[in-house]
PDB file of N, CA, C and O in Angstrom:
ATOM      1  N   MET A   1      84.738  88.207 154.144  1.00  0.00           N
ATOM      2  CA  MET A   1      85.212  87.671 155.404  1.00  0.00           C
ATOM      3  C   MET A   1      86.723  87.845 155.467  1.00  0.00           C
ATOM      4  O   MET A   1      87.422  87.694 154.465  1.00  0.00           O
ATOM      5  N   HIS A   2      87.205  88.158 156.639  1.00  0.00           N
ATOM      6  CA  HIS A   2      88.648  88.327 156.819  1.00  0.00           C
ATOM      7  C   HIS A   2      89.304  87.008 157.209  1.00  0.00           C
ATOM      8  O   HIS A   2      88.720  86.179 157.907  1.00  0.00           O
ATOM      9  N   PHE A   3      90.540  86.840 156.733  1.00  0.00           N
ATOM     10  CA  PHE A   3      91.337  85.661 157.050  1.00  0.00           C
ATOM     11  C   PHE A   3      92.750  86.087 157.396  1.00  0.00           C
ATOM     12  O   PHE A   3      93.298  87.013 156.798  1.00  0.00           O
ATOM     13  N   VAL A   4      93.342  85.391 158.381  1.00  0.00           N
ATOM     14  CA  VAL A   4      94.758  85.551 158.697  1.00  0.00           C
ATOM     15  C   VAL A   4      95.489  84.388 158.040  1.00  0.00           C
ATOM     16  O   VAL A   4      95.194  83.223 158.303  1.00  0.00           O
ATOM     17  N   ILE A   5      96.429  84.718 157.198  1.00  0.00           N
ATOM     18  CA  ILE A   5      97.263  83.718 156.538  1.00  0.00           C
ATOM     19  C   ILE A   5      98.639  83.810 157.175  1.00  0.00           C
ATOM     20  O   ILE A   5      99.318  84.830 157.061  1.00  0.00           O
ATOM     21  N   THR A   6      99.047  82.740 157.845  1.00  0.00           N
ATOM     22  CA  THR A   6     100.336  82.706 158.531  1.00  0.00           C
ATOM     23  C   THR A   6     101.235  81.711 157.813  1.00  0.00           C
ATOM     24  O   THR A   6     100.881  80.543 157.652  1.00  0.00           O
ATOM     25  N   CYS A   7     102.387  82.176 157.388  1.00  0.00           N
ATOM     26  CA  CYS A   7     103.334  81.352 156.645  1.00  0.00           C
ATOM     27  C   CYS A   7     104.642  81.283 157.426  1.00  0.00           C
ATOM     28  O   CYS A   7     105.182  82.305 157.850  1.00  0.00           O
ATOM     29  N   ILE A   8     105.138  80.073 157.607  1.00  0.00           N
ATOM     30  CA  ILE A   8     106.412  79.860 158.297  1.00  0.00           C
ATOM     31  C   ILE A   8     107.441  79.422 157.262  1.00  0.00           C
ATOM     32  O   ILE A   8     107.217  78.465 156.522  1.00  0.00           O
ATOM     33  N   ASP A   9     108.568  80.125 157.215  1.00  0.00           N
ATOM     34  CA  ASP A   9     109.624  79.761 156.267  1.00  0.00           C
ATOM     35  C   ASP A   9     110.298  78.459 156.668  1.00  0.00           C
ATOM     36  O   ASP A   9     110.404  78.135 157.851  1.00  0.00           O
ATOM     37  N   LYS A  10     110.753  77.717 155.661  1.00  0.00           N
ATOM     38  CA  LYS A  10     111.624  76.582 155.908  1.00  0.00           C
ATOM     39  C   LYS A  10     112.943  77.134 156.443  1.00  0.00           C
ATOM     40  O   LYS A  10     113.338  78.238 156.067  1.00  0.00           O
ATOM     41  N   PRO A  11     113.623  76.402 157.300  1.00  0.00           N
ATOM     42  CA  PRO A  11     114.931  76.873 157.777  1.00  0.00           C
ATOM     43  C   PRO A  11     115.904  77.032 156.607  1.00  0.00           C
ATOM     44  O   PRO A  11     115.884  76.256 155.651  1.00  0.00           O
ATOM     45  N   GLY A  12     116.746  78.044 156.706  1.00  0.00           N
ATOM     46  CA  GLY A  12     117.809  78.246 155.723  1.00  0.00           C
ATOM     47  C   GLY A  12     117.335  78.720 154.366  1.00  0.00           C
ATOM     48  O   GLY A  12     117.933  78.370 153.349  1.00  0.00           O
ATOM     49  N   GLN A  13     116.253  79.524 154.328  1.00  0.00           N
ATOM     50  CA  GLN A  13     115.699  79.971 153.059  1.00  0.00           C
ATOM     51  C   GLN A  13     115.910  81.445 152.731  1.00  0.00           C
ATOM     52  O   GLN A  13     115.220  81.937 151.837  1.00  0.00           O
ATOM     53  N   PRO A  14     116.790  82.181 153.369  1.00  0.00           N
ATOM     54  CA  PRO A  14     116.830  83.625 153.093  1.00  0.00           C
ATOM     55  C   PRO A  14     117.160  83.962 151.633  1.00  0.00           C
ATOM     56  O   PRO A  14     116.617  84.928 151.097  1.00  0.00           O
ATOM     57  N   GLU A  15     118.025  83.199 150.986  1.00  0.00           N
ATOM     58  CA  GLU A  15     118.368  83.490 149.598  1.00  0.00           C
ATOM     59  C   GLU A  15     117.189  83.204 148.673  1.00  0.00           C
ATOM     60  O   GLU A  15     116.927  83.967 147.743  1.00  0.00           O
ATOM     61  N   LEU A  16     116.479  82.110 148.927  1.00  0.00           N
ATOM     62  CA  LEU A  16     115.319  81.747 148.110  1.00  0.00           C
ATOM     63  C   LEU A  16     114.213  82.785 148.274  1.00  0.00           C
ATOM     64  O   LEU A  16     113.568  83.175 147.301  1.00  0.00           O
ATOM     65  N   ARG A  17     114.002  83.226 149.510  1.00  0.00           N
ATOM     66  CA  ARG A  17     113.005  84.271 149.771  1.00  0.00           C
ATOM     67  C   ARG A  17     113.375  85.550 149.026  1.00  0.00           C
ATOM     68  O   ARG A  17     112.534  86.147 148.354  1.00  0.00           O
ATOM     69  N   GLN A  18     114.618  85.965 149.143  1.00  0.00           N
ATOM     70  CA  GLN A  18     115.073  87.204 148.499  1.00  0.00           C
ATOM     71  C   GLN A  18     114.967  87.107 146.979  1.00  0.00           C
ATOM     72  O   GLN A  18     114.585  88.075 146.321  1.00  0.00           O
ATOM     73  N   ALA A  19     115.301  85.954 146.424  1.00  0.00           N
ATOM     74  CA  ALA A  19     115.252  85.776 144.974  1.00  0.00           C
ATOM     75  C   ALA A  19     113.825  85.888 144.428  1.00  0.00           C
ATOM     76  O   ALA A  19     113.628  86.288 143.281  1.00  0.00           O
ATOM     77  N   ASN A  20     112.834  85.535 145.247  1.00  0.00           N
ATOM     78  CA  ASN A  20     111.442  85.552 144.814  1.00  0.00           C
ATOM     79  C   ASN A  20     110.668  86.769 145.309  1.00  0.00           C
ATOM     80  O   ASN A  20     109.469  86.884 145.054  1.00  0.00           O
ATOM     81  N   ARG A  21     111.331  87.667 146.005  1.00  0.00           N
ATOM     82  CA  ARG A  21     110.662  88.839 146.570  1.00  0.00           C
ATOM     83  C   ARG A  21     109.982  89.717 145.517  1.00  0.00           C
ATOM     84  O   ARG A  21     108.831  90.103 145.726  1.00  0.00           O
ATOM     85  N   PRO A  22     110.625  90.051 144.404  1.00  0.00           N
ATOM     86  CA  PRO A  22     109.935  90.908 143.422  1.00  0.00           C
ATOM     87  C   PRO A  22     108.622  90.297 142.921  1.00  0.00           C
ATOM     88  O   PRO A  22     107.616  90.998 142.810  1.00  0.00           O
ATOM     89  N   GLU A  23     108.627  89.008 142.623  1.00  0.00           N
ATOM     90  CA  GLU A  23     107.403  88.351 142.151  1.00  0.00           C
ATOM     91  C   GLU A  23     106.347  88.311 143.250  1.00  0.00           C
ATOM     92  O   GLU A  23     105.158  88.481 142.981  1.00  0.00           O
ATOM     93  N   HIS A  24     106.778  88.088 144.478  1.00  0.00           N
ATOM     94  CA  HIS A  24     105.865  88.074 145.631  1.00  0.00           C
ATOM     95  C   HIS A  24     105.190  89.436 145.782  1.00  0.00           C
ATOM     96  O   HIS A  24     103.974  89.510 145.961  1.00  0.00           O
ATOM     97  N   LEU A  25     105.971  90.510 145.712  1.00  0.00           N
ATOM     98  CA  LEU A  25     105.409  91.857 145.849  1.00  0.00           C
ATOM     99  C   LEU A  25     104.472  92.199 144.700  1.00  0.00           C
ATOM    100  O   LEU A  25     103.446  92.845 144.914  1.00  0.00           O
ATOM    101  N   ASP A  26     104.807  91.777 143.483  1.00  0.00           N
ATOM    102  CA  ASP A  26     103.907  91.985 142.338  1.00  0.00           C
ATOM    103  C   ASP A  26     102.595  91.238 142.552  1.00  0.00           C
ATOM    104  O   ASP A  26     101.522  91.756 142.242  1.00  0.00           O
ATOM    105  N   TYR A  27     102.683  90.025 143.079  1.00  0.00           N
ATOM    106  CA  TYR A  27     101.493  89.212 143.353  1.00  0.00           C
ATOM    107  C   TYR A  27     100.609  89.913 144.381  1.00  0.00           C
ATOM    108  O   TYR A  27      99.393  89.996 144.206  1.00  0.00           O
ATOM    109  N   LEU A  28     101.218  90.415 145.447  1.00  0.00           N
ATOM    110  CA  LEU A  28     100.452  91.140 146.462  1.00  0.00           C
ATOM    111  C   LEU A  28      99.804  92.388 145.877  1.00  0.00           C
ATOM    112  O   LEU A  28      98.676  92.725 146.239  1.00  0.00           O
ATOM    113  N   ALA A  29     100.496  93.071 144.987  1.00  0.00           N
ATOM    114  CA  ALA A  29      99.936  94.284 144.373  1.00  0.00           C
ATOM    115  C   ALA A  29      98.641  93.975 143.627  1.00  0.00           C
ATOM    116  O   ALA A  29      97.732  94.804 143.584  1.00  0.00           O
ATOM    117  N   ASP A  30      98.559  92.785 143.040  1.00  0.00           N
ATOM    118  CA  ASP A  30      97.338  92.387 142.338  1.00  0.00           C
ATOM    119  C   ASP A  30      96.154  92.211 143.281  1.00  0.00           C
ATOM    120  O   ASP A  30      95.003  92.229 142.843  1.00  0.00           O
ATOM    121  N   TYR A  31      96.427  92.040 144.571  1.00  0.00           N
ATOM    122  CA  TYR A  31      95.389  91.829 145.589  1.00  0.00           C
ATOM    123  C   TYR A  31      95.320  92.978 146.584  1.00  0.00           C
ATOM    124  O   TYR A  31      94.739  92.827 147.658  1.00  0.00           O
ATOM    125  N   SER A  32      95.898  94.113 146.250  1.00  0.00           N
ATOM    126  CA  SER A  32      96.051  95.194 147.223  1.00  0.00           C
ATOM    127  C   SER A  32      94.737  95.642 147.846  1.00  0.00           C
ATOM    128  O   SER A  32      94.714  96.016 149.018  1.00  0.00           O
ATOM    129  N   GLU A  33      93.641  95.614 147.089  1.00  0.00           N
ATOM    130  CA  GLU A  33      92.353  96.043 147.641  1.00  0.00           C
ATOM    131  C   GLU A  33      91.812  95.064 148.683  1.00  0.00           C
ATOM    132  O   GLU A  33      90.880  95.401 149.413  1.00  0.00           O
ATOM    133  N   ARG A  34      92.376  93.870 148.763  1.00  0.00           N
ATOM    134  CA  ARG A  34      91.926  92.863 149.728  1.00  0.00           C
ATOM    135  C   ARG A  34      92.790  92.821 150.997  1.00  0.00           C
ATOM    136  O   ARG A  34      92.422  92.174 151.977  1.00  0.00           O
ATOM    137  N   ILE A  35      93.934  93.510 150.977  1.00  0.00           N
ATOM    138  CA  ILE A  35      94.898  93.423 152.072  1.00  0.00           C
ATOM    139  C   ILE A  35      94.581  94.433 153.167  1.00  0.00           C
ATOM    140  O   ILE A  35      94.521  95.636 152.911  1.00  0.00           O
ATOM    141  N   LEU A  36      94.375  93.938 154.400  1.00  0.00           N
ATOM    142  CA  LEU A  36      94.234  94.813 155.562  1.00  0.00           C
ATOM    143  C   LEU A  36      95.604  95.087 156.170  1.00  0.00           C
ATOM    144  O   LEU A  36      95.882  96.201 156.613  1.00  0.00           O
ATOM    145  N   ALA A  37      96.460  94.062 156.189  1.00  0.00           N
ATOM    146  CA  ALA A  37      97.829  94.186 156.688  1.00  0.00           C
ATOM    147  C   ALA A  37      98.637  93.024 156.134  1.00  0.00           C
ATOM    148  O   ALA A  37      98.103  91.935 155.927  1.00  0.00           O
ATOM    149  N   ALA A  38      99.909  93.251 155.897  1.00  0.00           N
ATOM    150  CA  ALA A  38     100.787  92.189 155.399  1.00  0.00           C
ATOM    151  C   ALA A  38     102.225  92.550 155.709  1.00  0.00           C
ATOM    152  O   ALA A  38     102.611  93.718 155.667  1.00  0.00           O
ATOM    153  N   GLY A  39     103.017  91.525 156.022  1.00  0.00           N
ATOM    154  CA  GLY A  39     104.436  91.744 156.261  1.00  0.00           C
ATOM    155  C   GLY A  39     105.105  90.508 156.799  1.00  0.00           C
ATOM    156  O   GLY A  39     104.443  89.532 157.152  1.00  0.00           O
ATOM    157  N   PRO A  40     106.427  90.551 156.862  1.00  0.00           N
ATOM    158  CA  PRO A  40     107.173  89.397 157.341  1.00  0.00           C
ATOM    159  C   PRO A  40     107.199  89.316 158.868  1.00  0.00           C
ATOM    160  O   PRO A  40     107.159  90.334 159.559  1.00  0.00           O
ATOM    161  N   THR A  41     107.267  88.094 159.372  1.00  0.00           N
ATOM    162  CA  THR A  41     107.640  87.890 160.767  1.00  0.00           C
ATOM    163  C   THR A  41     109.164  87.879 160.797  1.00  0.00           C
ATOM    164  O   THR A  41     109.815  87.585 159.794  1.00  0.00           O
ATOM    165  N   LEU A  42     109.720  88.204 161.959  1.00  0.00           N
ATOM    166  CA  LEU A  42     111.169  88.375 162.054  1.00  0.00           C
ATOM    167  C   LEU A  42     111.774  87.519 163.152  1.00  0.00           C
ATOM    168  O   LEU A  42     111.090  87.100 164.086  1.00  0.00           O
ATOM    169  N   SER A  43     113.064  87.269 163.021  1.00  0.00           N
ATOM    170  CA  SER A  43     113.821  86.569 164.050  1.00  0.00           C
ATOM    171  C   SER A  43     113.833  87.401 165.326  1.00  0.00           C
ATOM    172  O   SER A  43     113.472  88.577 165.307  1.00  0.00           O
ATOM    173  N   GLU A  44     114.241  86.804 166.416  1.00  0.00           N
ATOM    174  CA  GLU A  44     114.246  87.475 167.718  1.00  0.00           C
ATOM    175  C   GLU A  44     115.025  88.785 167.711  1.00  0.00           C
ATOM    176  O   GLU A  44     114.678  89.718 168.435  1.00  0.00           O
ATOM    177  N   ASP A  45     116.076  88.860 166.897  1.00  0.00           N
ATOM    178  CA  ASP A  45     116.860  90.097 166.845  1.00  0.00           C
ATOM    179  C   ASP A  45     116.252  91.129 165.892  1.00  0.00           C
ATOM    180  O   ASP A  45     116.786  92.227 165.738  1.00  0.00           O
ATOM    181  N   GLY A  46     115.133  90.771 165.255  1.00  0.00           N
ATOM    182  CA  GLY A  46     114.447  91.694 164.361  1.00  0.00           C
ATOM    183  C   GLY A  46     115.116  91.886 163.019  1.00  0.00           C
ATOM    184  O   GLY A  46     114.780  92.818 162.288  1.00  0.00           O
ATOM    185  N   GLU A  47     116.050  91.027 162.682  1.00  0.00           N
ATOM    186  CA  GLU A  47     116.835  91.206 161.461  1.00  0.00           C
ATOM    187  C   GLU A  47     116.401  90.313 160.301  1.00  0.00           C
ATOM    188  O   GLU A  47     116.262  90.794 159.176  1.00  0.00           O
ATOM    189  N   ALA A  48     116.187  89.035 160.552  1.00  0.00           N
ATOM    190  CA  ALA A  48     115.949  88.079 159.465  1.00  0.00           C
ATOM    191  C   ALA A  48     114.475  87.706 159.362  1.00  0.00           C
ATOM    192  O   ALA A  48     113.837  87.452 160.384  1.00  0.00           O
ATOM    193  N   PRO A  49     113.919  87.667 158.152  1.00  0.00           N
ATOM    194  CA  PRO A  49     112.544  87.206 157.999  1.00  0.00           C
ATOM    195  C   PRO A  49     112.431  85.715 158.321  1.00  0.00           C
ATOM    196  O   PRO A  49     113.314  84.923 157.989  1.00  0.00           O
ATOM    197  N   THR A  50     111.331  85.355 158.970  1.00  0.00           N
ATOM    198  CA  THR A  50     111.088  83.954 159.338  1.00  0.00           C
ATOM    199  C   THR A  50     109.776  83.433 158.765  1.00  0.00           C
ATOM    200  O   THR A  50     109.452  82.255 158.916  1.00  0.00           O
ATOM    201  N   GLY A  51     109.036  84.295 158.120  1.00  0.00           N
ATOM    202  CA  GLY A  51     107.746  83.909 157.559  1.00  0.00           C
ATOM    203  C   GLY A  51     106.975  85.152 157.167  1.00  0.00           C
ATOM    204  O   GLY A  51     107.545  86.235 157.028  1.00  0.00           O
ATOM    205  N   SER A  52     105.668  84.987 156.990  1.00  0.00           N
ATOM    206  CA  SER A  52     104.803  86.093 156.586  1.00  0.00           C
ATOM    207  C   SER A  52     103.466  85.987 157.304  1.00  0.00           C
ATOM    208  O   SER A  52     103.003  84.892 157.623  1.00  0.00           O
ATOM    209  N   VAL A  53     102.853  87.144 157.553  1.00  0.00           N
ATOM    210  CA  VAL A  53     101.484  87.206 158.062  1.00  0.00           C
ATOM    211  C   VAL A  53     100.719  88.178 157.178  1.00  0.00           C
ATOM    212  O   VAL A  53     101.164  89.298 156.925  1.00  0.00           O
ATOM    213  N   LEU A  54      99.556  87.726 156.714  1.00  0.00           N
ATOM    214  CA  LEU A  54      98.689  88.564 155.902  1.00  0.00           C
ATOM    215  C   LEU A  54      97.290  88.504 156.497  1.00  0.00           C
ATOM    216  O   LEU A  54      96.806  87.429 156.851  1.00  0.00           O
ATOM    217  N   ILE A  55      96.653  89.641 156.605  1.00  0.00           N
ATOM    218  CA  ILE A  55      95.237  89.699 156.977  1.00  0.00           C
ATOM    219  C   ILE A  55      94.526  90.245 155.759  1.00  0.00           C
ATOM    220  O   ILE A  55      94.774  91.372 155.329  1.00  0.00           O
ATOM    221  N   MET A  56      93.622  89.418 155.198  1.00  0.00           N
ATOM    222  CA  MET A  56      93.026  89.749 153.911  1.00  0.00           C
ATOM    223  C   MET A  56      91.537  89.456 153.900  1.00  0.00           C
ATOM    224  O   MET A  56      91.028  88.696 154.723  1.00  0.00           O
ATOM    225  N   ASP A  57      90.865  90.062 152.967  1.00  0.00           N
ATOM    226  CA  ASP A  57      89.429  89.882 152.790  1.00  0.00           C
ATOM    227  C   ASP A  57      89.178  88.995 151.572  1.00  0.00           C
ATOM    228  O   ASP A  57      89.600  89.319 150.462  1.00  0.00           O
ATOM    229  N   PHE A  58      88.490  87.878 151.787  1.00  0.00           N
ATOM    230  CA  PHE A  58      88.099  86.964 150.719  1.00  0.00           C
ATOM    231  C   PHE A  58      86.665  86.535 150.929  1.00  0.00           C
ATOM    232  O   PHE A  58      86.143  86.607 152.042  1.00  0.00           O
ATOM    233  N   GLU A  59      86.023  86.086 149.849  1.00  0.00           N
ATOM    234  CA  GLU A  59      84.633  85.659 149.953  1.00  0.00           C
ATOM    235  C   GLU A  59      84.483  84.379 150.773  1.00  0.00           C
ATOM    236  O   GLU A  59      83.439  84.152 151.386  1.00  0.00           O
ATOM    237  N   ASP A  60      85.535  83.533 150.787  1.00  0.00           N
ATOM    238  CA  ASP A  60      85.466  82.301 151.569  1.00  0.00           C
ATOM    239  C   ASP A  60      86.872  81.734 151.766  1.00  0.00           C
ATOM    240  O   ASP A  60      87.846  82.246 151.212  1.00  0.00           O
ATOM    241  N   ALA A  61      86.958  80.669 152.564  1.00  0.00           N
ATOM    242  CA  ALA A  61      88.250  80.056 152.870  1.00  0.00           C
ATOM    243  C   ALA A  61      88.901  79.472 151.625  1.00  0.00           C
ATOM    244  O   ALA A  61      90.127  79.465 151.516  1.00  0.00           O
ATOM    245  N   GLY A  62      88.105  78.984 150.690  1.00  0.00           N
ATOM    246  CA  GLY A  62      88.669  78.441 149.460  1.00  0.00           C
ATOM    247  C   GLY A  62      89.414  79.490 148.661  1.00  0.00           C
ATOM    248  O   GLY A  62      90.486  79.215 148.121  1.00  0.00           O
ATOM    249  N   ALA A  63      88.860  80.690 148.580  1.00  0.00           N
ATOM    250  CA  ALA A  63      89.528  81.784 147.868  1.00  0.00           C
ATOM    251  C   ALA A  63      90.828  82.169 148.575  1.00  0.00           C
ATOM    252  O   ALA A  63      91.831  82.451 147.920  1.00  0.00           O
ATOM    253  N   ALA A  64      90.812  82.180 149.896  1.00  0.00           N
ATOM    254  CA  ALA A  64      92.032  82.469 150.656  1.00  0.00           C
ATOM    255  C   ALA A  64      93.086  81.400 150.405  1.00  0.00           C
ATOM    256  O   ALA A  64      94.268  81.711 150.256  1.00  0.00           O
ATOM    257  N   ALA A  65      92.663  80.146 150.358  1.00  0.00           N
ATOM    258  CA  ALA A  65      93.594  79.038 150.107  1.00  0.00           C
ATOM    259  C   ALA A  65      94.180  79.119 148.696  1.00  0.00           C
ATOM    260  O   ALA A  65      95.366  78.853 148.505  1.00  0.00           O
ATOM    261  N   ARG A  66      93.370  79.477 147.723  1.00  0.00           N
ATOM    262  CA  ARG A  66      93.873  79.627 146.356  1.00  0.00           C
ATOM    263  C   ARG A  66      94.896  80.762 146.272  1.00  0.00           C
ATOM    264  O   ARG A  66      95.918  80.642 145.596  1.00  0.00           O
ATOM    265  N   PHE A  67      94.605  81.864 146.968  1.00  0.00           N
ATOM    266  CA  PHE A  67      95.570  82.963 147.015  1.00  0.00           C
ATOM    267  C   PHE A  67      96.899  82.480 147.600  1.00  0.00           C
ATOM    268  O   PHE A  67      97.958  82.707 147.014  1.00  0.00           O
ATOM    269  N   ALA A  68      96.841  81.816 148.749  1.00  0.00           N
ATOM    270  CA  ALA A  68      98.062  81.348 149.424  1.00  0.00           C
ATOM    271  C   ALA A  68      98.828  80.358 148.552  1.00  0.00           C
ATOM    272  O   ALA A  68     100.057  80.399 148.500  1.00  0.00           O
ATOM    273  N   ALA A  69      98.118  79.479 147.876  1.00  0.00           N
ATOM    274  CA  ALA A  69      98.766  78.484 147.020  1.00  0.00           C
ATOM    275  C   ALA A  69      99.488  79.137 145.847  1.00  0.00           C
ATOM    276  O   ALA A  69     100.512  78.628 145.390  1.00  0.00           O
ATOM    277  N   GLY A  70      98.965  80.257 145.356  1.00  0.00           N
ATOM    278  CA  GLY A  70      99.563  80.934 144.217  1.00  0.00           C
ATOM    279  C   GLY A  70     100.653  81.925 144.538  1.00  0.00           C
ATOM    280  O   GLY A  70     101.267  82.483 143.629  1.00  0.00           O
ATOM    281  N   ASP A  71     100.910  82.158 145.828  1.00  0.00           N
ATOM    282  CA  ASP A  71     101.963  83.101 146.222  1.00  0.00           C
ATOM    283  C   ASP A  71     103.307  82.597 145.694  1.00  0.00           C
ATOM    284  O   ASP A  71     103.654  81.437 145.920  1.00  0.00           O
ATOM    285  N   PRO A  72     104.065  83.436 145.001  1.00  0.00           N
ATOM    286  CA  PRO A  72     105.363  83.011 144.486  1.00  0.00           C
ATOM    287  C   PRO A  72     106.306  82.441 145.556  1.00  0.00           C
ATOM    288  O   PRO A  72     107.096  81.545 145.260  1.00  0.00           O
ATOM    289  N   TYR A  73     106.234  82.942 146.778  1.00  0.00           N
ATOM    290  CA  TYR A  73     107.046  82.341 147.846  1.00  0.00           C
ATOM    291  C   TYR A  73     106.641  80.887 148.056  1.00  0.00           C
ATOM    292  O   TYR A  73     107.501  80.020 148.209  1.00  0.00           O
ATOM    293  N   ASN A  74     105.354  80.618 148.066  1.00  0.00           N
ATOM    294  CA  ASN A  74     104.876  79.255 148.258  1.00  0.00           C
ATOM    295  C   ASN A  74     105.284  78.380 147.072  1.00  0.00           C
ATOM    296  O   ASN A  74     105.765  77.263 147.258  1.00  0.00           O
ATOM    297  N   LEU A  75     105.092  78.883 145.868  1.00  0.00           N
ATOM    298  CA  LEU A  75     105.435  78.115 144.669  1.00  0.00           C
ATOM    299  C   LEU A  75     106.925  77.805 144.598  1.00  0.00           C
ATOM    300  O   LEU A  75     107.318  76.763 144.073  1.00  0.00           O
ATOM    301  N   ALA A  76     107.763  78.708 145.127  1.00  0.00           N
ATOM    302  CA  ALA A  76     109.215  78.512 145.099  1.00  0.00           C
ATOM    303  C   ALA A  76     109.707  77.587 146.214  1.00  0.00           C
ATOM    304  O   ALA A  76     110.870  77.186 146.217  1.00  0.00           O
ATOM    305  N   GLY A  77     108.830  77.249 147.155  1.00  0.00           N
ATOM    306  CA  GLY A  77     109.238  76.360 148.242  1.00  0.00           C
ATOM    307  C   GLY A  77     109.817  77.066 149.447  1.00  0.00           C
ATOM    308  O   GLY A  77     110.515  76.443 150.247  1.00  0.00           O
ATOM    309  N   VAL A  78     109.546  78.355 149.597  1.00  0.00           N
ATOM    310  CA  VAL A  78     110.054  79.100 150.753  1.00  0.00           C
ATOM    311  C   VAL A  78     109.364  78.643 152.041  1.00  0.00           C
ATOM    312  O   VAL A  78     110.005  78.563 153.089  1.00  0.00           O
ATOM    313  N   PHE A  79     108.079  78.346 151.973  1.00  0.00           N
ATOM    314  CA  PHE A  79     107.297  78.079 153.178  1.00  0.00           C
ATOM    315  C   PHE A  79     107.329  76.611 153.609  1.00  0.00           C
ATOM    316  O   PHE A  79     107.218  75.694 152.796  1.00  0.00           O
ATOM    317  N   GLU A  80     107.485  76.432 154.907  1.00  0.00           N
ATOM    318  CA  GLU A  80     107.386  75.110 155.522  1.00  0.00           C
ATOM    319  C   GLU A  80     105.937  74.789 155.878  1.00  0.00           C
ATOM    320  O   GLU A  80     105.501  73.641 155.800  1.00  0.00           O
ATOM    321  N   ASP A  81     105.192  75.843 156.276  1.00  0.00           N
ATOM    322  CA  ASP A  81     103.816  75.648 156.707  1.00  0.00           C
ATOM    323  C   ASP A  81     103.009  76.906 156.410  1.00  0.00           C
ATOM    324  O   ASP A  81     103.511  78.024 156.519  1.00  0.00           O
ATOM    325  N   VAL A  82     101.750  76.703 156.034  1.00  0.00           N
ATOM    326  CA  VAL A  82     100.828  77.807 155.790  1.00  0.00           C
ATOM    327  C   VAL A  82      99.517  77.466 156.487  1.00  0.00           C
ATOM    328  O   VAL A  82      98.957  76.390 156.275  1.00  0.00           O
ATOM    329  N   THR A  83      99.029  78.384 157.321  1.00  0.00           N
ATOM    330  CA  THR A  83      97.719  78.194 157.956  1.00  0.00           C
ATOM    331  C   THR A  83      96.823  79.363 157.574  1.00  0.00           C
ATOM    332  O   THR A  83      97.282  80.485 157.360  1.00  0.00           O
ATOM    333  N   ILE A  84      95.538  79.064 157.496  1.00  0.00           N
ATOM    334  CA  ILE A  84      94.543  80.078 157.141  1.00  0.00           C
ATOM    335  C   ILE A  84      93.426  79.979 158.164  1.00  0.00           C
ATOM    336  O   ILE A  84      92.824  78.919 158.341  1.00  0.00           O
ATOM    337  N   LYS A  85      93.153  81.090 158.838  1.00  0.00           N
ATOM    338  CA  LYS A  85      92.126  81.126 159.880  1.00  0.00           C
ATOM    339  C   LYS A  85      91.198  82.302 159.657  1.00  0.00           C
ATOM    340  O   LYS A  85      91.659  83.394 159.325  1.00  0.00           O
ATOM    341  N   PRO A  86      89.882  82.101 159.834  1.00  0.00           N
ATOM    342  CA  PRO A  86      88.975  83.247 159.802  1.00  0.00           C
ATOM    343  C   PRO A  86      89.333  84.209 160.924  1.00  0.00           C
ATOM    344  O   PRO A  86      89.820  83.794 161.975  1.00  0.00           O
ATOM    345  N   TRP A  87      89.091  85.492 160.699  1.00  0.00           N
ATOM    346  CA  TRP A  87      89.486  86.528 161.657  1.00  0.00           C
ATOM    347  C   TRP A  87      88.406  87.588 161.725  1.00  0.00           C
ATOM    348  O   TRP A  87      87.800  87.944 160.714  1.00  0.00           O
ATOM    349  N   LYS A  88      88.173  88.084 162.925  1.00  0.00           N
ATOM    350  CA  LYS A  88      87.192  89.148 163.145  1.00  0.00           C
ATOM    351  C   LYS A  88      87.908  90.397 163.637  1.00  0.00           C
ATOM    352  O   LYS A  88      88.587  90.372 164.664  1.00  0.00           O
ATOM    353  N   LYS A  89      87.752  91.479 162.906  1.00  0.00           N
ATOM    354  CA  LYS A  89      88.342  92.752 163.320  1.00  0.00           C
ATOM    355  C   LYS A  89      87.490  93.361 164.430  1.00  0.00           C
ATOM    356  O   LYS A  89      86.278  93.507 164.271  1.00  0.00           O
ATOM    357  N   VAL A  90      88.109  93.715 165.541  1.00  0.00           N
ATOM    358  CA  VAL A  90      87.441  94.381 166.650  1.00  0.00           C
ATOM    359  C   VAL A  90      87.970  95.798 166.815  1.00  0.00           C
ATOM    360  O   VAL A  90      87.188  96.734 166.984  1.00  0.00           O
ATOM    361  N   TYR A  91      89.308  95.969 166.767  1.00  0.00           N
ATOM    362  CA  TYR A  91      89.938  97.281 166.878  1.00  0.00           C
ATOM    363  C   TYR A  91      90.971  97.445 165.787  1.00  0.00           C
ATOM    364  O   TYR A  91      91.578  96.460 165.367  1.00  0.00           O
ATOM    365  N   PRO A  92      91.188  98.653 165.317  1.00  0.00           N
ATOM    366  CA  PRO A  92      90.389  99.825 165.622  1.00  0.00           C
ATOM    367  C   PRO A  92      89.004  99.714 164.986  1.00  0.00           C
ATOM    368  O   PRO A  92      88.820  99.054 163.963  1.00  0.00           O
ATOM    369  N   LYS A  93      88.060 100.363 165.604  1.00  0.00           N
ATOM    370  CA  LYS A  93      86.694 100.333 165.112  1.00  0.00           C
ATOM    371  C   LYS A  93      86.579 101.136 163.838  1.00  0.00           C
ATOM    372  O   LYS A  93      87.316 102.095 163.613  1.00  0.00           O
ATOM    373  N   GLY A  94      85.643 100.724 163.015  1.00  0.00           N
ATOM    374  CA  GLY A  94      85.397 101.486 161.787  1.00  0.00           C
ATOM    375  C   GLY A  94      85.706 100.743 160.550  1.00  0.00           C
ATOM    376  O   GLY A  94      85.540 101.275 159.453  1.00  0.00           O
TER     377      GLY A  94
END
């Protein structure tokens, strides 16, 4: 089942996010076969990260929640809020 994981950064966290980026990317690499799409959300000017969105495949919501809880950004306190929602792919087909 697919899930959208939406993470909102706490205000004023760019240094903390940057400091934990290598560990975050290594963590994502361990789940690469489950990732449909992943990347940061950006400020209105397109320059500063404001959070993350991941669309991933997990057997259930509990597995998605465990993944989100173990993300180094989450463990470091970068995120203010994390939501996990089931998602259905419609386009592109295939």
